[in-house]
C-alpha positions in Angstrom: 20.3 -6.8 14.7 20.8 -6.1 11.0 24.8 -7.3 11.4 23.8 -10.7 10.3 24.8 -10.4 6.0 21.4 -11.0 4.0 22.6 -13.5 1.8 20.3 -16.5 0.9 18.9 -19.1 3.7 18.7 -16.0 5.6 15.2 -15.7 7.4 13.2 -12.4 7.7 11.2 -11.9 10.5 8.8 -8.4 10.1 8.8 -5.9 12.9 5.9 -6.5 15.4 4.3 -2.9 13.9 4.9 -3.5 9.8 0.9 -3.6 9.0 1.2 -4.4 5.9 -1.1 -7.5 5.5 0.7 -9.2 3.2 4.0 -9.6 5.9 2.2 -8.7 9.2 3.8 -11.3 11.6 5.4 -12.4 8.6 9.1 -15.0 8.5 10.5 -14.4 4.8 12.7 -17.3 3.4 15.2 -15.2 1.8 16.2 -17.8 -1.4 18.2 -15.7 -3.6 19.5 -12.3 -3.6 21.7 -10.6 -6.0 22.7 -7.1 -7.1 19.4 -7.1 -8.8 16.9 -7.6 -6.2 15.8 -10.6 -4.0 13.7 -13.7 -4.2 11.8 -15.0 -0.9 8.7 -17.0 0.5 6.8 -16.5 3.4 6.9 -19.6 5.6 4.2 -18.9 8.1 0.7 -18.0 5.8 -1.1 -20.8 5.8 -3.9 -21.2 2.5 -6.0 -24.1 2.9 -5.0 -25.0 -0.1 -4.1 -28.6 -1.3 -1.7 -29.6 -4.4 -5.3 -32.0 -5.0 -7.4 -28.7 -5.6 -4.9 -26.5 -7.0 -3.5 -29.4 -9.7 -6.0 -31.1 -9.8 -5.0 -32.2 -13.5 -1.8 -33.3 -12.8 -1.5 -36.4 -12.9 0.3 -37.3 -9.4 0.8 -34.1 -8.2 -3.4 -33.5 -7.7 -3.4 -37.6 -6.2 -1.6 -36.1 -2.9 -3.2 -33.5 -0.5 -0.4 -31.5 0.0 -1.1 -28.2 1.9 0.2 -25.4 -0.1 1.0 -22.1 1.6 1.4 -18.8 0.3 4.8 -17.2 -0.7 4.3 -13.7 -0.7 2.1 -11.1 -2.5 3.8 -11.8 -6.4 1.7 -13.6 -8.9 0.3 -16.1 -7.6 -0.2 -18.0 -10.8 3.4 -19.6 -9.5 4.7 -22.6 -7.0 7.4 -23.1 -5.9 8.5 -26.0 -3.5 11.2 -26.1 -0.7 12.8 -29.7 0.2 15.6 -31.3 2.2 16.1 -34.2 -0.4 17.8 -33.7 -3.1 18.8 -37.2 -2.8 14.6 -38.3 -3.7 14.1 -34.8 -5.4 17.1 -33.8 -8.2 17.4 -31.0 -10.1 16.9 -28.5 -6.9 19.0 -25.2 -6.5 20.9 -25.1 -3.1 19.8 -22.9 -0.8 21.8 -23.3 2.5 22.8 -26.1 3.5 20.8 -29.7 3.0 17.8 -27.1 1.7 16.6 -26.8 -1.9 14.9 -24.6 -3.6 12.9 -26.5 -6.8 13.4 -30.2 -8.3 11.9 -32.4 -10.6 8.2 -32.8 -10.3 7.6 -36.1 -11.2 10.0 -36.6 -8.4 8.1 -34.5 -6.1 5.2 -35.9 -7.2 6.0 -39.7 -6.5 6.7 -38.8 -3.4 3.7 -36.9 -2.1 1.7 -40.0 -3.4 3.7 -42.7 -1.8 5.1 -41.2 1.3 3.8 -38.3 2.6 4.6 -38.3 6.5 8.0 -38.2 5.0 7.1 -35.4 2.6 5.6 -33.3 4.9 8.9 -33.5 7.6 11.2 -32.7 4.0 8.9 -30.6 1.4 7.3 -27.1 1.8 4.9 -25.8 -1.3 4.5 -22.5 -1.7 1.5 -20.2 -4.3 3.6 -17.1 -4.9 7.0 -14.8 -4.2 8.1 -12.3 -2.2 10.4 -9.9 -4.6 12.6 -6.6 -4.0 14.1 -4.6 -6.6 17.6 -4.0 -6.0 18.2 -1.9 -3.3 14.4 -2.7 -1.9 15.3 -5.0 0.7 18.4 -3.0 2.0 16.8 -0.4 2.4 13.3 -2.0 4.2 16.0 -3.3 6.8 17.7 -0.2 7.6 13.9 2.1 8.0 13.4 -1.0 10.2 10.7 -3.5 8.4 12.3 -6.5 8.6 15.0 -8.4 11.3 17.2 -10.9 9.9 17.7 -14.0 11.6 19.9 -17.0 11.2 17.7 -20.1 9.5 17.2 -23.4 11.5 16.5 -25.9 9.1 14.8 -28.6 11.3 12.5 -25.6 12.7 11.4 -25.1 9.2 9.5 -28.7 9.0 9.3 -29.7 12.2 6.9 -27.2 14.3 3.6 -25.6 13.4 3.7 -22.3 11.1 1.4 -20.3 14.0 4.6 -20.1 16.0 7.4 -19.5 13.5 7.2 -15.3 13.7 7.4 -15.5 17.9 10.1 -18.4 17.3 12.3 -16.3 14.9 12.8 -13.4 16.9 13.3 -14.5 20.3 16.1 -16.7 17.9 17.5 -13.1 17.1 18.7 -12.7 21.1 18.8 -9.3 23.3 18.5 -7.0 21.1 14.7 -8.4 19.7 13.8 -9.5 23.7 10.1 -9.0 24.2 9.0 -8.3 20.9 7.6 -12.1 20.1 4.9 -10.5 22.0 4.0 -7.4 21.0 0.7 -7.6 18.9 0.5 -7.3 14.6 -1.2 -3.9 15.2 0.1 -1.6 17.6 -3.8 -0.6 17.4 -5.0 -3.6 19.3 -3.0 -3.0 22.1 
């Protein structure tokens, strides 16, 4: 299962027995993976918060009622966004294919206000992030905390986030077959 090389654009599905509440049944997108460490965003943790509540003072983002997810346990004072709209939101850093991290905040704000339906099909916003020091992610994969998987960008923006972990585990193939049915905590069995 770990033959997939971890690089920007790789998904990490938490093993079913990973009981850390920050990562239980989590799917993390690796955004950056370098010798110094790795940076990622948890894709399937709703915060129940919106840009209107978190950024009420911003002239554009504060007017939009756009959902913001929890990107991980590190630094909830930071916000990040992924998008597939580089023509409309310039300045982002390519992650994989048309998927970009960040970009022009004014362009993002204009899109969220003018066309929220389009924004929901091509933008995901996050509070905080997931981070690993040098070699830490590789060690966690080797000890069975994470299952690397391929990214399906359409799935990232197209389906309910509460099914993302199961769908990602299923996508890994025969070696992970059946794991998607295991509860987040083995004691729940």
